[in-house]
LOKEMI-712331 format. One record per residue: x, y, z of N, C-alpha, C, O, CB in turn; residue number from 1. Coordinates in Angstrom, 1 decimal. Glycine has a CB too. Example, Ala and Ser with C-alpha at 12.3 -4.5 7.8 and 13.67 -1.06 7.14 Angstrom:
BEGIN
n.east,n.north,n.up,ca.east,ca.north,ca.up,c.east,c.north,c.up,o.east,o.north,o.up,cb.east,cb.north,cb.up,n
13.2,-5.7,7.8,12.3,-4.5,7.8,13.2,-3.3,7.8,14.2,-3.3,8.5,11.3,-4.5,9.0,1;
12.8,-2.2,7.1,13.7,-1.1,7.1,12.9,0.0,7.9,13.4,1.1,8.0,14.1,-0.6,5.7,2;
// end
This chain:
BEGIN
n.east,n.north,n.up,ca.east,ca.north,ca.up,c.east,c.north,c.up,o.east,o.north,o.up,cb.east,cb.north,cb.up,n
-54.6,78.7,-10.1,-53.7,78.8,-11.2,-53.3,77.4,-11.7,-53.1,76.5,-10.9,-52.4,79.6,-10.7,1;
-53.2,77.3,-13.0,-52.7,76.0,-13.6,-51.2,76.0,-13.7,-50.6,76.9,-14.3,-53.4,75.8,-15.0,2;
-50.6,75.0,-13.1,-49.2,74.8,-13.2,-48.9,73.6,-14.0,-49.1,72.5,-13.5,-48.5,74.8,-11.8,3;
-48.3,73.8,-15.2,-48.1,72.6,-16.1,-46.6,72.5,-16.4,-46.0,73.5,-16.8,-48.9,72.8,-17.5,4;
-46.1,71.3,-16.1,-44.6,71.2,-16.2,-44.2,71.4,-17.7,-43.1,71.9,-18.0,-44.2,69.8,-15.7,5;
-45.0,70.9,-18.6,-44.7,71.1,-20.0,-44.6,72.6,-20.4,-43.6,72.9,-21.1,-45.8,70.5,-20.9,6;
-45.4,73.4,-19.9,-45.4,74.9,-20.2,-44.1,75.5,-19.5,-43.5,76.3,-20.0,-46.6,75.6,-19.7,7;
-43.8,75.0,-18.3,-42.6,75.5,-17.6,-41.4,75.2,-18.4,-40.5,76.0,-18.5,-42.6,74.9,-16.1,8;
-41.3,74.0,-18.9,-40.2,73.5,-19.7,-40.1,74.4,-21.0,-39.0,74.8,-21.4,-40.3,72.0,-20.0,9;
-41.2,74.6,-21.6,-41.2,75.4,-22.9,-40.7,76.8,-22.6,-39.9,77.3,-23.4,-42.7,75.5,-23.4,10;
-41.1,77.4,-21.5,-40.6,78.7,-21.2,-39.1,78.7,-21.0,-38.4,79.6,-21.4,-41.3,79.2,-19.9,11;
-38.6,77.7,-20.3,-37.1,77.7,-20.1,-36.4,77.5,-21.4,-35.3,78.1,-21.6,-36.7,76.5,-19.1,12;
-36.9,76.6,-22.3,-36.3,76.4,-23.6,-36.2,77.7,-24.3,-35.2,78.0,-25.0,-37.1,75.4,-24.4,13;
-37.3,78.5,-24.3,-37.3,79.8,-25.0,-36.4,80.9,-24.3,-35.8,81.7,-25.0,-38.7,80.3,-25.0,14;
-36.2,80.8,-23.0,-35.5,81.9,-22.3,-34.0,81.5,-22.0,-33.2,82.4,-21.8,-36.2,82.2,-21.1,15;
-33.7,80.3,-21.9,-32.4,79.9,-21.4,-31.8,78.8,-22.4,-32.1,77.6,-22.2,-32.4,79.3,-20.0,16;
-31.0,79.2,-23.4,-30.6,78.2,-24.4,-29.7,77.1,-23.8,-29.8,76.0,-24.4,-29.7,79.0,-25.4,17;
-28.9,77.3,-22.8,-28.1,76.2,-22.3,-29.0,75.1,-21.6,-28.8,73.9,-22.0,-27.1,76.8,-21.2,18;
-29.9,75.5,-20.8,-30.8,74.5,-20.1,-31.7,74.0,-21.2,-32.1,72.8,-21.2,-31.5,75.1,-18.9,19;
-32.2,74.8,-22.1,-33.1,74.4,-23.1,-32.5,73.3,-24.0,-33.2,72.4,-24.4,-33.5,75.6,-24.0,20;
-31.2,73.4,-24.3,-30.6,72.4,-25.1,-30.6,71.0,-24.4,-30.9,70.0,-25.0,-29.1,72.8,-25.4,21;
-30.4,71.0,-23.1,-30.5,69.8,-22.3,-31.9,69.2,-22.3,-32.1,68.0,-22.5,-30.0,70.0,-20.8,22;
-32.9,70.1,-22.1,-34.3,69.6,-22.1,-34.6,69.0,-23.5,-35.2,68.0,-23.5,-35.2,70.8,-21.8,23;
-34.3,69.7,-24.6,-34.6,69.2,-25.9,-34.0,67.9,-26.2,-34.6,67.0,-26.8,-34.2,70.3,-27.0,24;
-32.7,67.7,-25.8,-32.0,66.5,-26.0,-32.7,65.3,-25.3,-32.9,64.2,-25.9,-30.5,66.5,-25.5,25;
-33.2,65.5,-24.1,-34.0,64.5,-23.4,-35.3,64.2,-24.1,-35.7,63.1,-24.3,-34.2,64.9,-21.9,26;
-36.0,65.3,-24.5,-37.3,65.1,-25.1,-37.2,64.4,-26.4,-38.0,63.4,-26.7,-38.0,66.5,-25.3,27;
-36.2,64.8,-27.3,-36.1,64.1,-28.6,-35.7,62.7,-28.4,-36.1,61.8,-29.3,-35.0,64.9,-29.4,28;
-34.9,62.3,-27.4,-34.5,61.0,-27.2,-35.5,60.1,-26.5,-35.4,58.9,-26.3,-33.2,60.9,-26.3,29;
-36.7,60.8,-26.2,-37.7,60.0,-25.5,-37.5,59.7,-24.0,-38.1,58.9,-23.4,-38.0,58.7,-26.2,30;
-36.5,60.5,-23.5,-36.1,60.3,-22.1,-36.8,61.4,-21.2,-37.1,62.5,-21.7,-34.6,60.3,-21.9,31;
-37.0,61.1,-19.9,-37.6,62.1,-19.0,-36.5,63.2,-18.8,-35.3,63.0,-18.7,-38.0,61.5,-17.7,32;
-37.0,64.4,-18.7,-36.2,65.6,-18.3,-35.7,65.3,-16.9,-36.5,64.9,-16.0,-36.9,66.9,-18.5,33;
-34.5,65.6,-16.6,-33.9,65.3,-15.2,-34.8,66.0,-14.1,-35.2,67.2,-14.3,-32.5,65.8,-15.1,34;
-35.0,65.3,-13.0,-35.8,65.8,-11.9,-35.2,67.1,-11.4,-36.0,68.0,-11.0,-35.8,64.8,-10.8,35;
-33.9,67.3,-11.4,-33.3,68.5,-10.9,-33.8,69.8,-11.6,-34.1,70.8,-11.0,-31.8,68.5,-11.0,36;
-34.0,69.6,-12.9,-34.5,70.8,-13.7,-36.0,71.0,-13.4,-36.4,72.1,-13.1,-34.3,70.5,-15.2,37;
-36.8,69.9,-13.5,-38.2,70.0,-13.3,-38.5,70.5,-11.8,-39.3,71.4,-11.6,-38.9,68.7,-13.5,38;
-37.8,69.9,-10.8,-38.1,70.3,-9.5,-37.8,71.8,-9.2,-38.6,72.4,-8.5,-37.2,69.4,-8.5,39;
-36.7,72.3,-9.8,-36.4,73.7,-9.6,-37.5,74.6,-10.2,-37.9,75.6,-9.6,-35.1,74.0,-10.3,40;
-38.0,74.2,-11.4,-39.0,75.0,-12.0,-40.3,75.0,-11.2,-40.9,76.1,-11.1,-39.2,74.5,-13.4,41;
-40.7,73.8,-10.8,-42.0,73.7,-10.0,-41.8,74.5,-8.7,-42.8,75.2,-8.3,-42.3,72.2,-9.8,42;
-40.7,74.3,-8.0,-40.6,75.0,-6.8,-40.6,76.5,-6.9,-41.3,77.2,-6.2,-39.2,74.6,-6.1,43;
-40.0,77.0,-7.9,-40.0,78.5,-8.2,-41.5,78.9,-8.5,-41.9,80.0,-8.0,-39.1,78.9,-9.4,44;
-42.2,78.1,-9.3,-43.5,78.5,-9.7,-44.5,78.5,-8.5,-45.3,79.4,-8.4,-44.0,77.6,-10.8,45;
-44.4,77.5,-7.7,-45.3,77.4,-6.5,-45.1,78.5,-5.5,-45.9,78.8,-4.7,-45.2,76.0,-5.9,46;
-43.9,79.1,-5.5,-43.5,80.2,-4.6,-44.0,81.5,-5.1,-43.9,82.5,-4.3,-42.0,80.2,-4.3,47;
-44.4,81.6,-6.4,-44.9,82.9,-6.9,-46.2,83.3,-6.2,-47.0,82.4,-5.8,-45.1,82.8,-8.4,48;
-46.4,84.6,-6.1,-47.5,85.1,-5.3,-48.9,84.6,-5.8,-49.8,84.3,-5.0,-47.5,86.6,-5.3,49;
-49.1,84.5,-7.1,-50.4,84.1,-7.6,-50.8,82.7,-7.1,-51.9,82.4,-6.8,-50.5,84.2,-9.1,50;
-49.8,81.8,-7.1,-50.0,80.4,-6.6,-50.2,80.4,-5.1,-51.1,79.7,-4.6,-48.8,79.5,-7.0,51;
-49.5,81.2,-4.4,-49.6,81.2,-2.9,-51.0,81.8,-2.5,-51.6,81.3,-1.6,-48.5,82.0,-2.3,52;
-51.4,82.8,-3.2,-52.7,83.5,-2.8,-53.9,82.7,-3.4,-54.9,82.5,-2.6,-52.7,84.9,-3.4,53;
-53.9,82.3,-4.6,-55.0,81.7,-5.3,-55.1,80.2,-5.2,-56.1,79.6,-5.6,-55.1,82.2,-6.6,54;
-54.0,79.5,-4.9,-53.9,78.1,-5.0,-53.5,77.7,-6.4,-53.2,78.5,-7.3,-55.2,77.4,-4.6,55;
-53.5,76.4,-6.7,-53.0,75.9,-8.0,-53.5,74.5,-8.3,-53.9,73.8,-7.4,-51.5,75.9,-8.0,56;
-53.5,74.2,-9.6,-53.8,72.9,-10.1,-52.5,72.4,-10.8,-52.1,73.1,-11.8,-55.1,72.9,-11.0,57;
-52.0,71.3,-10.4,-50.7,70.8,-11.0,-51.0,69.8,-12.1,-51.9,68.9,-11.9,-49.8,70.2,-9.9,58;
-50.4,70.0,-13.2,-50.5,69.0,-14.3,-49.1,68.4,-14.7,-48.2,69.2,-14.9,-51.1,69.7,-15.6,59;
-49.1,67.1,-14.7,-47.8,66.4,-15.1,-46.8,66.4,-13.9,-45.6,66.2,-14.2,-47.2,67.1,-16.2,60;
-47.2,66.5,-12.7,-46.3,66.5,-11.6,-47.0,66.1,-10.3,-48.1,66.6,-10.1,-45.6,67.9,-11.4,61;
-46.5,65.3,-9.5,-45.2,64.6,-9.5,-45.3,63.3,-10.3,-46.4,62.7,-10.4,-44.7,64.3,-8.1,62;
-44.2,62.9,-10.9,-44.1,61.6,-11.7,-43.1,60.7,-11.1,-43.0,59.5,-11.4,-43.8,61.9,-13.1,63;
-42.2,61.2,-10.3,-41.1,60.4,-9.7,-41.1,60.5,-8.2,-41.7,61.4,-7.6,-39.7,60.7,-10.3,64;
-40.3,59.7,-7.6,-40.1,59.7,-6.1,-39.5,61.1,-5.7,-39.8,61.7,-4.7,-39.3,58.5,-5.6,65;
-38.5,61.5,-6.5,-37.8,62.7,-6.2,-38.7,63.9,-6.3,-38.6,64.9,-5.5,-36.6,62.9,-7.2,66;
-39.6,63.9,-7.2,-40.6,65.0,-7.3,-41.6,65.0,-6.2,-42.0,66.0,-5.7,-41.4,64.8,-8.7,67;
-42.0,63.8,-5.7,-42.8,63.7,-4.5,-42.1,64.2,-3.3,-42.7,64.9,-2.5,-43.3,62.2,-4.3,68;
-40.8,63.9,-3.2,-40.0,64.4,-2.1,-39.9,65.9,-2.1,-39.8,66.5,-1.0,-38.6,63.8,-2.1,69;
-39.9,66.5,-3.2,-39.8,68.0,-3.3,-41.1,68.6,-2.7,-41.0,69.5,-1.8,-39.7,68.5,-4.8,70;
-42.2,68.0,-3.0,-43.5,68.5,-2.4,-43.5,68.3,-0.9,-44.0,69.2,-0.2,-44.7,67.8,-3.1,71;
-43.0,67.2,-0.4,-42.9,66.9,1.0,-42.0,68.0,1.7,-42.4,68.6,2.7,-42.4,65.5,1.3,72;
-40.9,68.2,1.0,-39.9,69.2,1.6,-40.5,70.6,1.6,-40.1,71.4,2.5,-38.6,69.2,0.8,73;
-41.4,70.9,0.7,-42.0,72.2,0.7,-43.3,72.3,1.6,-43.9,73.3,1.6,-42.4,72.6,-0.8,74;
-43.6,71.2,2.3,-44.8,71.0,3.1,-46.0,71.3,2.2,-47.0,71.9,2.7,-44.7,72.0,4.2,75;
-46.0,70.8,1.0,-47.2,70.9,0.1,-48.0,69.6,0.2,-47.4,68.5,-0.1,-46.7,71.2,-1.3,76;
-49.2,69.7,0.6,-50.1,68.5,0.6,-51.3,68.8,-0.2,-52.1,69.7,0.1,-50.5,68.2,2.1,77;
-51.4,68.1,-1.4,-52.6,68.4,-2.2,-53.9,68.1,-1.5,-54.0,67.1,-0.8,-52.5,67.6,-3.5,78;
-54.9,68.9,-1.8,-56.2,68.6,-1.2,-57.0,67.6,-2.0,-57.9,66.9,-1.5,-57.0,69.9,-1.0,79;
-56.8,67.5,-3.3,-57.4,66.6,-4.2,-56.4,66.1,-5.2,-55.6,66.8,-5.7,-58.7,67.3,-4.9,80;
-56.5,64.8,-5.5,-55.6,64.2,-6.4,-56.4,63.4,-7.4,-57.3,62.6,-7.0,-54.5,63.3,-5.7,81;
-56.2,63.6,-8.7,-56.8,62.8,-9.7,-55.8,61.9,-10.4,-54.7,62.4,-10.8,-57.5,63.6,-10.8,82;
-56.0,60.6,-10.5,-55.1,59.7,-11.2,-55.9,59.0,-12.3,-56.9,58.4,-12.1,-54.5,58.7,-10.2,83;
-55.5,59.2,-13.5,-56.2,58.6,-14.7,-55.4,57.4,-15.1,-54.2,57.3,-15.2,-56.2,59.6,-15.9,84;
-56.2,56.3,-15.3,-55.6,55.0,-15.6,-56.0,54.6,-17.0,-57.1,55.0,-17.5,-56.0,53.9,-14.6,85;
-55.1,53.9,-17.7,-55.4,53.4,-19.0,-54.6,52.1,-19.2,-53.6,51.9,-18.6,-55.2,54.4,-20.2,86;
-55.0,51.3,-20.1,-54.3,50.0,-20.4,-53.0,50.3,-21.1,-52.8,51.3,-21.6,-55.2,49.1,-21.2,87;
-52.1,49.2,-21.0,-50.9,49.3,-21.7,-51.1,49.5,-23.2,-50.4,50.2,-23.9,-50.0,48.1,-21.4,88;
-52.1,48.8,-23.7,-52.4,48.9,-25.2,-52.8,50.3,-25.5,-52.3,50.9,-26.5,-53.6,48.0,-25.5,89;
-53.6,51.0,-24.7,-54.0,52.4,-25.0,-52.8,53.3,-24.9,-52.6,54.2,-25.7,-55.1,52.8,-24.0,90;
-52.0,53.0,-23.9,-50.8,53.8,-23.7,-49.9,53.8,-24.9,-49.4,54.8,-25.4,-50.0,53.4,-22.5,91;
-49.6,52.5,-25.4,-48.8,52.3,-26.6,-49.4,53.0,-27.8,-48.7,53.6,-28.6,-48.6,50.8,-26.9,92;
-50.7,52.9,-28.0,-51.4,53.6,-29.1,-51.2,55.1,-29.1,-50.8,55.7,-30.1,-52.9,53.2,-29.1,93;
-51.3,55.7,-27.9,-51.2,57.1,-27.8,-49.7,57.5,-27.9,-49.4,58.5,-28.6,-51.7,57.6,-26.4,94;
-48.8,56.8,-27.3,-47.4,57.1,-27.5,-46.9,56.9,-28.9,-46.0,57.7,-29.4,-46.5,56.2,-26.6,95;
-47.5,56.0,-29.7,-47.2,55.8,-31.1,-47.6,57.0,-31.9,-47.0,57.1,-33.0,-47.8,54.6,-31.6,96;
-48.5,57.8,-31.5,-49.0,58.9,-32.2,-48.3,60.2,-31.8,-48.6,61.3,-32.3,-50.5,59.1,-32.1,97;
-47.4,60.1,-30.8,-46.7,61.3,-30.3,-45.6,61.7,-31.2,-44.8,60.8,-31.6,-46.2,61.1,-28.8,98;
-45.4,63.0,-31.4,-44.3,63.5,-32.2,-43.7,64.7,-31.5,-44.5,65.5,-30.9,-44.8,63.9,-33.6,99;
-42.5,64.9,-31.7,-41.8,66.0,-31.1,-41.2,66.9,-32.2,-40.6,66.4,-33.1,-40.6,65.5,-30.1,100;
-41.6,68.1,-32.1,-41.1,69.1,-33.1,-39.6,69.3,-32.8,-39.3,69.9,-31.8,-41.9,70.4,-33.1,101;
-38.7,68.9,-33.7,-37.3,69.1,-33.4,-36.8,70.6,-33.4,-35.8,70.9,-32.8,-36.4,68.3,-34.4,102;
-37.6,71.4,-33.9,-37.3,72.8,-34.0,-37.6,73.5,-32.6,-36.8,74.3,-32.2,-38.1,73.5,-35.1,103;
-38.7,73.1,-32.0,-39.2,73.8,-30.8,-39.1,72.9,-29.6,-39.2,73.4,-28.4,-40.6,74.3,-31.0,104;
-39.1,71.6,-29.8,-39.1,70.7,-28.6,-40.5,70.4,-28.2,-40.7,69.6,-27.2,-38.3,71.2,-27.5,105;
-41.5,71.0,-28.8,-42.9,70.9,-28.4,-43.5,69.5,-28.8,-43.1,69.0,-29.9,-43.8,72.0,-29.0,106;
-44.3,68.9,-27.9,-44.8,67.6,-28.2,-46.2,67.7,-28.8,-47.0,68.4,-28.3,-44.8,66.7,-26.9,107;
-46.5,66.9,-29.8,-47.8,66.9,-30.4,-48.3,65.5,-30.5,-47.5,64.5,-30.4,-47.7,67.5,-31.9,108;
-49.6,65.3,-30.7,-50.2,64.0,-30.9,-50.9,64.0,-32.3,-51.7,64.9,-32.6,-51.2,63.6,-29.8,109;
-50.5,63.1,-33.2,-51.1,63.1,-34.5,-52.6,63.0,-34.6,-53.2,63.6,-35.5,-50.5,61.9,-35.3,110;
-53.2,62.4,-33.6,-54.7,62.3,-33.5,-55.3,63.7,-33.2,-56.5,63.9,-33.4,-55.1,61.3,-32.6,111;
-54.6,64.6,-32.6,-55.2,65.8,-32.1,-54.7,67.1,-32.8,-55.3,68.1,-32.6,-54.8,66.0,-30.6,112;
-53.7,66.9,-33.7,-53.1,68.1,-34.3,-54.0,68.7,-35.4,-54.6,67.9,-36.1,-51.7,67.7,-34.8,113;
-53.9,70.0,-35.6,-54.6,70.6,-36.7,-53.6,70.8,-37.8,-52.5,71.2,-37.6,-55.2,72.0,-36.2,114;
-54.0,70.5,-39.0,-53.1,70.5,-40.1,-53.0,71.9,-40.8,-52.4,71.9,-41.9,-53.5,69.5,-41.1,115;
-53.5,72.9,-40.2,-53.5,74.2,-40.8,-52.1,74.8,-40.9,-51.8,75.7,-41.7,-54.4,75.2,-40.1,116;
-51.2,74.5,-40.0,-49.9,75.0,-39.9,-49.0,74.2,-40.9,-48.8,73.0,-40.7,-49.4,75.0,-38.5,117;
-48.4,74.9,-41.9,-47.5,74.2,-42.8,-46.3,73.5,-42.2,-45.9,72.4,-42.6,-47.1,75.1,-43.9,118;
-45.8,74.1,-41.2,-44.6,73.6,-40.5,-45.0,72.2,-39.8,-44.3,71.2,-39.9,-44.1,74.5,-39.4,119;
-46.2,72.2,-39.2,-46.6,71.0,-38.5,-47.0,69.9,-39.5,-46.7,68.7,-39.3,-47.8,71.2,-37.6,120;
-47.6,70.3,-40.6,-47.9,69.4,-41.7,-46.7,68.7,-42.2,-46.7,67.5,-42.4,-48.7,70.0,-42.9,121;
-45.6,69.4,-42.4,-44.3,68.8,-42.9,-43.8,67.9,-41.8,-43.3,66.8,-42.1,-43.3,70.0,-43.2,122;
-43.8,68.3,-40.6,-43.3,67.5,-39.5,-44.0,66.2,-39.4,-43.4,65.1,-39.3,-43.5,68.2,-38.1,123;
-45.4,66.2,-39.6,-46.1,64.9,-39.6,-45.7,64.1,-40.8,-45.5,62.9,-40.6,-47.6,65.2,-39.7,124;
-45.5,64.7,-41.9,-45.2,63.9,-43.1,-43.8,63.2,-42.9,-43.6,62.1,-43.3,-45.1,64.8,-44.4,125;
-42.9,64.0,-42.3,-41.5,63.5,-42.0,-41.5,62.4,-40.9,-40.6,61.5,-40.9,-40.6,64.6,-41.6,126;
-42.5,62.4,-40.0,-42.5,61.5,-38.9,-43.3,60.2,-39.1,-43.3,59.4,-38.2,-43.0,62.2,-37.7,127;
-43.9,60.0,-40.2,-44.7,58.9,-40.5,-44.0,57.6,-40.2,-44.7,56.6,-39.8,-45.2,58.9,-41.9,128;
-42.7,57.5,-40.4,-42.0,56.2,-40.3,-41.6,55.8,-38.9,-41.0,54.8,-38.7,-40.8,56.3,-41.1,129;
-42.0,56.6,-37.9,-41.7,56.2,-36.5,-42.2,54.8,-36.2,-43.3,54.4,-36.6,-42.3,57.2,-35.5,130;
-41.5,54.1,-35.5,-41.8,52.7,-35.2,-42.6,52.6,-33.8,-42.5,53.5,-33.0,-40.6,51.8,-35.2,131;
-43.2,51.5,-33.6,-43.8,51.2,-32.3,-42.8,51.1,-31.2,-43.1,51.2,-30.0,-44.7,49.9,-32.4,132;
-41.5,50.8,-31.6,-40.5,50.7,-30.6,-40.3,52.0,-29.8,-40.0,52.0,-28.6,-39.1,50.3,-31.3,133;
-40.5,53.1,-30.5,-40.4,54.4,-29.8,-41.5,54.5,-28.7,-41.2,55.0,-27.6,-40.5,55.6,-30.8,134;
-42.7,54.1,-29.1,-43.8,54.1,-28.1,-43.5,53.2,-26.9,-43.7,53.6,-25.8,-45.1,53.7,-28.8,135;
-42.9,52.0,-27.2,-42.6,51.1,-26.1,-41.5,51.7,-25.2,-41.6,51.5,-24.0,-42.2,49.7,-26.7,136;
-40.5,52.4,-25.8,-39.5,53.0,-25.0,-40.1,54.1,-24.1,-39.7,54.2,-22.9,-38.4,53.7,-25.9,137;
-41.0,54.9,-24.6,-41.7,55.9,-23.8,-42.5,55.3,-22.7,-42.4,55.8,-21.6,-42.6,56.7,-24.7,138;
-43.1,54.2,-22.9,-43.9,53.5,-21.9,-43.0,53.0,-20.8,-43.3,53.0,-19.6,-44.8,52.4,-22.5,139;
-41.9,52.3,-21.2,-40.9,51.8,-20.3,-40.3,52.9,-19.4,-40.2,52.8,-18.2,-39.8,51.1,-21.0,140;
-40.0,54.1,-20.0,-39.5,55.2,-19.3,-40.5,55.7,-18.3,-40.2,56.1,-17.1,-39.1,56.4,-20.2,141;
-41.8,55.8,-18.7,-42.8,56.3,-17.8,-43.0,55.3,-16.6,-43.3,55.7,-15.5,-44.2,56.4,-18.6,142;
-42.9,54.0,-16.9,-43.1,53.0,-15.8,-42.0,53.0,-14.8,-42.2,52.8,-13.6,-43.2,51.6,-16.4,143;
-40.8,53.3,-15.3,-39.6,53.4,-14.4,-39.8,54.5,-13.4,-38.9,54.7,-12.6,-38.3,53.5,-15.2,144;
// end
C-alpha cells in the first residue's frame, strides 16, 4: 500500500474543516504542517489492516526527528529506504515553480501541470509574480 502524507493531509482538509484550516494556513505560508498532525495521521494509517497485512511504501515521511521518533515508538523499521539527492540550485528551481491552490490547499508544479482545467489555468496566471524568495524560504524550512 502506498502511504503518502500529502494525500493523508488532503483527506483531512476535506473531512475536518477545523484541522483543515490549520493545515492550509501552514501550506499557504510555505511552512511545514505541525508534526503532531502528520504523526497522528501516519500512525492511524499504518495501523489500518491493509497496511498491516500487505505492507506499505511511505512517501514524504519521515522528514523530521519527531517523525522518526514516531516510527521508533511504533517499532517500525523500514526494510528499504530510498533517499533522493539534488543540488540546492535544482531545489530552488523546483520550489520556484511550486504553486498552492488557495481554494483546495493542493500543491502543483508549473512544469508538470496540465492546462486543461480552467481553474488551474487561472491559478497559474495569478501566481506568475511569485518571487525566488518564496522558493528560498521553502528550502530553508526543508533544511531545518
